[in-house]
Each structure stands twice: as C-alpha cells, then as structure tokens.
A tleap script that builds the chain and sets N, CA, C and O, in Angstrom:
source leaprc.protein.ff14SB
mol = sequence {
  NVAL ASN TYR GLU ASP LEU VAL ALA ASP PRO
  GLU ARG TRP ILE ARG CYS MET VAL GLU PHE
  ILE GLY LEU GLU TRP HIE PRO ARG CYS LEU
  GLU PHE HIE ARG GLY ALA ALA ALA SER SER
  SER ALA GLY PRO THR PRO SER TYR GLN GLN
  VAL ARG GLN PRO ILE ASN THR SER SER VAL
  GLY ARG ALA ALA MET PHE ARG ASN TYR LEU
  THR PRO LEU VAL GLN GLY LEU ALA GLU GLU
  PRO PHE CALA
}
set mol.1.N position { -53.728 21.931 29.247 }
set mol.1.CA position { -52.653 22.279 30.151 }
set mol.1.C position { -53.081 21.876 31.558 }
set mol.1.O position { -54.147 22.263 32.037 }
set mol.2.N position { -52.259 21.122 32.180 }
set mol.2.CA position { -52.520 20.688 33.548 }
set mol.2.C position { -52.290 21.875 34.489 }
set mol.2.O position { -51.242 22.520 34.451 }
set mol.3.N position { -53.284 22.147 35.329 }
set mol.3.CA position { -53.215 23.307 36.229 }
set mol.3.C position { -51.981 23.264 37.129 }
set mol.3.O position { -51.294 24.271 37.302 }
set mol.4.N position { -51.709 22.107 37.692 }
set mol.4.CA position { -50.566 21.993 38.593 }
set mol.4.C position { -49.257 22.277 37.867 }
set mol.4.O position { -48.352 22.888 38.435 }
set mol.5.N position { -49.149 21.836 36.611 }
set mol.5.CA position { -47.956 22.134 35.813 }
set mol.5.C position { -47.855 23.630 35.534 }
set mol.5.O position { -46.773 24.212 35.605 }
set mol.6.N position { -48.999 24.248 35.214 }
set mol.6.CA position { -49.016 25.683 34.918 }
set mol.6.C position { -48.555 26.506 36.113 }
set mol.6.O position { -47.733 27.408 35.949 }
set mol.7.N position { -49.056 26.224 37.301 }
set mol.7.CA position { -48.661 27.028 38.461 }
set mol.7.C position { -47.233 26.730 38.909 }
set mol.7.O position { -46.590 27.570 39.537 }
set mol.8.N position { -46.738 25.534 38.588 }
set mol.8.CA position { -45.363 25.192 38.953 }
set mol.8.C position { -44.350 25.867 38.027 }
set mol.8.O position { -43.245 26.205 38.451 }
set mol.9.N position { -44.731 26.063 36.753 }
set mol.9.CA position { -43.811 26.642 35.764 }
set mol.9.C position { -44.604 27.496 34.776 }
set mol.9.O position { -44.726 27.139 33.604 }
set mol.10.N position { -45.149 28.635 35.251 }
set mol.10.CA position { -46.035 29.423 34.398 }
set mol.10.C position { -45.401 29.905 33.100 }
set mol.10.O position { -46.051 29.867 32.055 }
set mol.11.N position { -44.173 30.349 33.136 }
set mol.11.CA position { -43.579 30.881 31.901 }
set mol.11.C position { -43.512 29.810 30.818 }
set mol.11.O position { -43.845 30.075 29.663 }
set mol.12.N position { -43.091 28.622 31.178 }
set mol.12.CA position { -43.003 27.537 30.189 }
set mol.12.C position { -44.357 27.286 29.535 }
set mol.12.O position { -44.453 27.220 28.310 }
set mol.13.N position { -45.399 27.145 30.344 }
set mol.13.CA position { -46.706 26.773 29.818 }
set mol.13.C position { -47.400 27.929 29.121 }
set mol.13.O position { -48.116 27.714 28.143 }
set mol.14.N position { -47.207 29.139 29.594 }
set mol.14.CA position { -47.795 30.290 28.908 }
set mol.14.C position { -47.115 30.475 27.555 }
set mol.14.O position { -47.776 30.795 26.567 }
set mol.15.N position { -45.801 30.276 27.505 }
set mol.15.CA position { -45.109 30.335 26.214 }
set mol.15.C position { -45.663 29.283 25.250 }
set mol.15.O position { -45.866 29.568 24.070 }
set mol.16.N position { -45.905 28.079 25.745 }
set mol.16.CA position { -46.469 27.006 24.904 }
set mol.16.C position { -47.838 27.406 24.368 }
set mol.16.O position { -48.123 27.201 23.188 }
set mol.17.N position { -48.680 27.971 25.214 }
set mol.17.CA position { -50.029 28.362 24.786 }
set mol.17.C position { -49.975 29.494 23.761 }
set mol.17.O position { -50.701 29.468 22.767 }
set mol.18.N position { -49.126 30.475 23.999 }
set mol.18.CA position { -49.000 31.597 23.075 }
set mol.18.C position { -48.502 31.095 21.718 }
set mol.18.O position { -49.018 31.502 20.677 }
set mol.19.N position { -47.515 30.225 21.729 }
set mol.19.CA position { -47.001 29.652 20.486 }
set mol.19.C position { -48.081 28.826 19.781 }
set mol.19.O position { -48.231 28.916 18.562 }
set mol.20.N position { -48.827 28.029 20.536 }
set mol.20.CA position { -49.861 27.167 19.970 }
set mol.20.C position { -50.912 27.968 19.206 }
set mol.20.O position { -51.380 27.534 18.153 }
set mol.21.N position { -51.285 29.137 19.731 }
set mol.21.CA position { -52.303 29.925 19.043 }
set mol.21.C position { -51.709 30.876 18.010 }
set mol.21.O position { -52.424 31.676 17.406 }
set mol.22.N position { -50.400 30.783 17.812 }
set mol.22.CA position { -49.763 31.522 16.733 }
set mol.22.C position { -49.472 32.981 17.016 }
set mol.22.O position { -49.342 33.782 16.091 }
set mol.23.N position { -49.370 33.326 18.278 }
set mol.23.CA position { -49.051 34.707 18.622 }
set mol.23.C position { -47.582 34.840 18.993 }
set mol.23.O position { -46.896 33.860 19.284 }
set mol.24.N position { -47.129 36.072 18.973 }
set mol.24.CA position { -45.742 36.353 19.337 }
set mol.24.C position { -45.630 36.497 20.851 }
set mol.24.O position { -46.504 37.074 21.498 }
set mol.25.N position { -44.561 35.972 21.396 }
set mol.25.CA position { -44.323 36.054 22.838 }
set mol.25.C position { -44.000 37.486 23.239 }
set mol.25.O position { -43.287 38.200 22.534 }
set mol.26.N position { -44.533 37.884 24.375 }
set mol.26.CA position { -44.185 39.167 24.983 }
set mol.26.C position { -44.098 38.931 26.491 }
set mol.26.O position { -44.959 38.259 27.059 }
set mol.27.N position { -43.082 39.469 27.139 }
set mol.27.CA position { -42.916 39.255 28.580 }
set mol.27.C position { -44.135 39.663 29.413 }
set mol.27.O position { -44.334 39.129 30.504 }
set mol.28.N position { -44.946 40.587 28.924 }
set mol.28.CA position { -46.134 41.004 29.680 }
set mol.28.C position { -47.173 39.890 29.775 }
set mol.28.O position { -48.117 39.990 30.559 }
set mol.29.N position { -47.005 38.822 28.977 }
set mol.29.CA position { -47.915 37.678 29.098 }
set mol.29.C position { -47.872 37.116 30.519 }
set mol.29.O position { -48.845 36.522 30.984 }
set mol.30.N position { -46.763 37.301 31.193 }
set mol.30.CA position { -46.624 36.819 32.565 }
set mol.30.C position { -47.186 37.815 33.580 }
set mol.30.O position { -47.273 37.509 34.769 }
set mol.31.N position { -47.564 38.995 33.117 }
set mol.31.CA position { -48.071 40.043 34.005 }
set mol.31.C position { -49.511 40.409 33.662 }
set mol.31.O position { -49.912 41.562 33.818 }
set mol.32.N position { -50.286 39.440 33.199 }
set mol.32.CA position { -51.674 39.689 32.781 }
set mol.32.C position { -52.497 40.374 33.867 }
set mol.32.O position { -53.386 41.175 33.578 }
set mol.33.N position { -52.190 40.050 35.110 }
set mol.33.CA position { -52.954 40.580 36.236 }
set mol.33.C position { -52.720 42.072 36.479 }
set mol.33.O position { -53.526 42.725 37.142 }
set mol.34.N position { -51.636 42.609 35.951 }
set mol.34.CA position { -51.321 44.026 36.177 }
set mol.34.C position { -52.146 44.955 35.292 }
set mol.34.O position { -52.524 46.046 35.720 }
set mol.35.N position { -52.426 44.535 34.069 }
set mol.35.CA position { -53.152 45.405 33.148 }
set mol.35.C position { -54.645 45.199 33.153 }
set mol.35.O position { -55.373 46.014 32.587 }
set mol.36.N position { -55.124 44.152 33.764 }
set mol.36.CA position { -56.542 43.806 33.692 }
set mol.36.C position { -57.434 44.848 34.361 }
set mol.36.O position { -58.512 45.146 33.847 }
set mol.37.N position { -57.021 45.400 35.471 }
set mol.37.CA position { -57.883 46.329 36.207 }
set mol.37.C position { -58.125 47.608 35.412 }
set mol.37.O position { -59.234 48.141 35.430 }
set mol.38.N position { -57.130 48.094 34.734 }
set mol.38.CA position { -57.265 49.351 34.009 }
set mol.38.C position { -58.072 49.202 32.730 }
set mol.38.O position { -58.655 50.174 32.251 }
set mol.39.N position { -58.115 47.995 32.168 }
set mol.39.CA position { -58.739 47.827 30.864 }
set mol.39.C position { -60.175 47.344 30.929 }
set mol.39.O position { -60.786 47.154 29.878 }
set mol.40.N position { -60.737 47.140 32.090 }
set mol.40.CA position { -62.087 46.599 32.188 }
set mol.40.C position { -63.009 47.577 32.895 }
set mol.40.O position { -62.643 48.205 33.888 }
set mol.41.N position { -64.227 47.688 32.350 }
set mol.41.CA position { -65.221 48.524 33.010 }
set mol.41.C position { -66.278 47.668 33.695 }
set mol.41.O position { -67.284 48.186 34.181 }
set mol.42.N position { -66.049 46.363 33.734 }
set mol.42.CA position { -67.008 45.450 34.358 }
set mol.42.C position { -67.034 45.659 35.867 }
set mol.42.O position { -66.061 46.114 36.467 }
set mol.43.N position { -68.153 45.319 36.454 }
set mol.43.CA position { -68.298 45.425 37.903 }
set mol.43.C position { -67.583 44.301 38.604 }
set mol.43.O position { -67.174 43.337 37.956 }
set mol.44.N position { -67.419 44.390 39.902 }
set mol.44.CA position { -66.707 43.366 40.652 }
set mol.44.C position { -67.496 42.051 40.737 }
set mol.44.O position { -68.622 42.019 41.232 }
set mol.45.N position { -66.897 41.001 40.257 }
set mol.45.CA position { -67.424 39.643 40.331 }
set mol.45.C position { -66.290 38.743 40.778 }
set mol.45.O position { -65.142 39.186 40.794 }
set mol.46.N position { -66.564 37.478 41.148 }
set mol.46.CA position { -65.449 36.596 41.517 }
set mol.46.C position { -64.388 36.490 40.423 }
set mol.46.O position { -63.194 36.517 40.721 }
set mol.47.N position { -64.807 36.369 39.160 }
set mol.47.CA position { -63.810 36.256 38.093 }
set mol.47.C position { -63.076 37.574 37.890 }
set mol.47.O position { -61.899 37.574 37.531 }
set mol.48.N position { -63.747 38.686 38.112 }
set mol.48.CA position { -63.123 40.005 38.024 }
set mol.48.C position { -61.944 40.084 38.984 }
set mol.48.O position { -60.881 40.601 38.640 }
set mol.49.N position { -62.141 39.571 40.176 }
set mol.49.CA position { -61.072 39.578 41.170 }
set mol.49.C position { -59.975 38.568 40.826 }
set mol.49.O position { -58.792 38.851 41.015 }
set mol.50.N position { -60.359 37.397 40.323 }
set mol.50.CA position { -59.380 36.350 40.016 }
set mol.50.C position { -58.403 36.785 38.934 }
set mol.50.O position { -57.206 36.521 39.044 }
set mol.51.N position { -58.890 37.444 37.897 }
set mol.51.CA position { -58.018 37.820 36.788 }
set mol.51.C position { -57.029 38.907 37.200 }
set mol.51.O position { -56.068 39.176 36.480 }
set mol.52.N position { -57.252 39.516 38.327 }
set mol.52.CA position { -56.350 40.547 38.824 }
set mol.52.C position { -55.322 40.005 39.808 }
set mol.52.O position { -54.597 40.770 40.444 }
set mol.53.N position { -55.264 38.700 39.930 }
set mol.53.CA position { -54.303 38.048 40.821 }
set mol.53.C position { -53.249 37.329 39.988 }
set mol.53.O position { -53.573 36.790 38.930 }
set mol.54.N position { -52.006 37.307 40.433 }
set mol.54.CA position { -50.994 36.509 39.734 }
set mol.54.C position { -51.318 35.016 39.876 }
set mol.54.O position { -52.060 34.613 40.772 }
set mol.55.N position { -50.762 34.224 38.997 }
set mol.55.CA position { -50.937 32.775 39.093 }
set mol.55.C position { -50.387 32.328 40.441 }
set mol.55.O position { -49.309 32.751 40.858 }
set mol.56.N position { -51.149 31.459 41.121 }
set mol.56.CA position { -50.723 30.984 42.434 }
set mol.56.C position { -51.161 29.544 42.630 }
set mol.56.O position { -51.873 28.990 41.792 }
set mol.57.N position { -50.751 28.949 43.705 }
set mol.57.CA position { -51.025 27.531 43.969 }
set mol.57.C position { -52.214 27.313 44.909 }
set mol.57.O position { -52.411 26.199 45.394 }
set mol.58.N position { -52.999 28.342 45.172 }
set mol.58.CA position { -54.066 28.216 46.166 }
set mol.58.C position { -55.138 27.186 45.802 }
set mol.58.O position { -55.842 26.703 46.689 }
set mol.59.N position { -55.276 26.843 44.536 }
set mol.59.CA position { -56.313 25.881 44.137 }
set mol.59.C position { -55.764 24.500 43.792 }
set mol.59.O position { -56.518 23.631 43.353 }
set mol.60.N position { -54.479 24.288 43.980 }
set mol.60.CA position { -53.899 22.978 43.687 }
set mol.60.C position { -54.579 21.928 44.561 }
set mol.60.O position { -54.672 22.092 45.777 }
set mol.61.N position { -55.047 20.864 43.945 }
set mol.61.CA position { -55.684 19.774 44.661 }
set mol.61.C position { -57.165 19.967 44.940 }
set mol.61.O position { -57.816 19.056 45.451 }
set mol.62.N position { -57.703 21.115 44.622 }
set mol.62.CA position { -59.099 21.423 44.928 }
set mol.62.C position { -60.093 20.541 44.174 }
set mol.62.O position { -61.183 20.269 44.678 }
set mol.63.N position { -59.732 20.097 42.985 }
set mol.63.CA position { -60.648 19.285 42.168 }
set mol.63.C position { -60.863 17.891 42.743 }
set mol.63.O position { -61.837 17.226 42.390 }
set mol.64.N position { -59.984 17.442 43.611 }
set mol.64.CA position { -60.081 16.081 44.148 }
set mol.64.C position { -61.427 15.818 44.815 }
set mol.64.O position { -61.938 14.700 44.742 }
set mol.65.N position { -62.008 16.819 45.459 }
set mol.65.CA position { -63.290 16.614 46.136 }
set mol.65.C position { -64.446 16.381 45.158 }
set mol.65.O position { -65.527 15.955 45.566 }
set mol.66.N position { -64.223 16.658 43.879 }
set mol.66.CA position { -65.264 16.481 42.871 }
set mol.66.C position { -65.030 15.256 41.989 }
set mol.66.O position { -65.792 15.005 41.055 }
set mol.67.N position { -63.985 14.500 42.283 }
set mol.67.CA position { -63.606 13.361 41.444 }
set mol.67.C position { -64.765 12.393 41.205 }
set mol.67.O position { -64.996 11.984 40.068 }
set mol.68.N position { -65.492 12.023 42.252 }
set mol.68.CA position { -66.596 11.071 42.093 }
set mol.68.C position { -67.683 11.608 41.168 }
set mol.68.O position { -68.284 10.846 40.411 }
set mol.69.N position { -67.936 12.898 41.222 }
set mol.69.CA position { -68.964 13.506 40.382 }
set mol.69.C position { -68.508 13.649 38.934 }
set mol.69.O position { -69.317 13.558 38.010 }
set mol.70.N position { -67.217 13.871 38.742 }
set mol.70.CA position { -66.689 14.122 37.400 }
set mol.70.C position { -66.268 12.867 36.646 }
set mol.70.O position { -66.070 12.919 35.432 }
set mol.71.N position { -66.127 11.742 37.340 }
set mol.71.CA position { -65.674 10.509 36.690 }
set mol.71.C position { -66.533 10.132 35.486 }
set mol.71.O position { -65.965 9.802 34.444 }
set mol.72.N position { -67.863 10.160 35.560 }
set mol.72.CA position { -68.651 9.823 34.371 }
set mol.72.C position { -68.381 10.769 33.191 }
set mol.72.O position { -68.353 10.331 32.041 }
set mol.73.N position { -68.188 12.036 33.469 }
set mol.73.CA position { -67.879 12.995 32.407 }
set mol.73.C position { -66.534 12.677 31.773 }
set mol.73.O position { -66.418 12.652 30.548 }
set mol.74.N position { -65.526 12.435 32.584 }
set mol.74.CA position { -64.189 12.123 32.076 }
set mol.74.C position { -64.238 10.847 31.232 }
set mol.74.O position { -63.625 10.784 30.166 }
set mol.75.N position { -64.953 9.848 31.697 }
set mol.75.CA position { -65.077 8.603 30.933 }
set mol.75.C position { -65.797 8.851 29.614 }
set mol.75.O position { -65.401 8.314 28.580 }
set mol.76.N position { -66.841 9.653 29.643 }
set mol.76.CA position { -67.572 9.964 28.419 }
set mol.76.C position { -66.729 10.713 27.414 }
set mol.76.O position { -66.838 10.473 26.211 }
set mol.77.N position { -65.903 11.603 27.880 }
set mol.77.CA position { -65.027 12.356 26.979 }
set mol.77.C position { -63.924 11.485 26.402 }
set mol.77.O position { -63.391 11.786 25.333 }
set mol.78.N position { -63.578 10.420 27.090 }
set mol.78.CA position { -62.518 9.518 26.618 }
set mol.78.C position { -63.022 8.562 25.535 }
set mol.78.O position { -62.223 7.959 24.820 }
set mol.79.N position { -64.344 8.424 25.414 }
set mol.79.CA position { -64.908 7.528 24.410 }
set mol.79.C position { -64.734 8.094 23.008 }
set mol.79.O position { -64.427 9.273 22.830 }
set mol.80.N position { -64.936 7.235 22.023 }
set mol.80.CA position { -64.843 7.659 20.626 }
set mol.80.C position { -65.892 8.737 20.352 }
set mol.80.O position { -67.003 8.677 20.878 }
set mol.81.N position { -65.534 9.720 19.529 }
set mol.81.CA position { -66.523 10.761 19.185 }
set mol.81.C position { -67.683 10.175 18.389 }
set mol.81.O position { -67.580 9.083 17.829 }
set mol.82.N position { -68.767 10.903 18.347 }
set mol.82.CA position { -69.950 10.464 17.602 }
set mol.82.C position { -69.591 10.260 16.144 }
set mol.82.O position { -68.824 11.029 15.566 }
set mol.83.N position { -70.151 9.219 15.559 }
set mol.83.CA position { -69.870 8.927 14.129 }
set mol.83.C position { -70.771 9.728 13.230 }
set mol.83.O position { -70.681 9.615 12.008 }
savepdb mol mol.pdb
quit
C-alpha cells in the first residue's frame, strides 16, 4: 500500500487491507487510534505515541531524502528471487 494513497483515502485502503487478510470490516478500523491507549500497558515510546494519532499527511514526501540510500535495496528487491 502506497503511503500517500493511504493518507489520501484511508477508508478505501484500510478496507482493502482488511478484506485481503480475510477479516470482516468494522467502522472502528478507522478509529484505531482511539482504543490503543486503553489497551496497552507499554511505556511511552515514539511508536506508542504514533499509534495513538489518526492517519495524517505529516510524513508525505519524507522518504525522498533517503532515495539515494535506498535505491540499491529497491533494485535488489526487484530482481528475480533466489533459485
């Protein structure tokens, strides 16, 4: 799932992911950030805070600064798998 597509149309893409893994759709799938705080006993970490935020566009375009570093990885993943 392309991140930019997900943040532009979260319901469409979350529905696709839920269907892909064979689960039933529930409207609360769009409100994941509301229930996360009550269900976790983990301490505060960056990911702890992120999962408690609604989907947003704050990271759109952020990967561009890493393009030169990631190009070899992307090319390697595009090659034929090991025989």
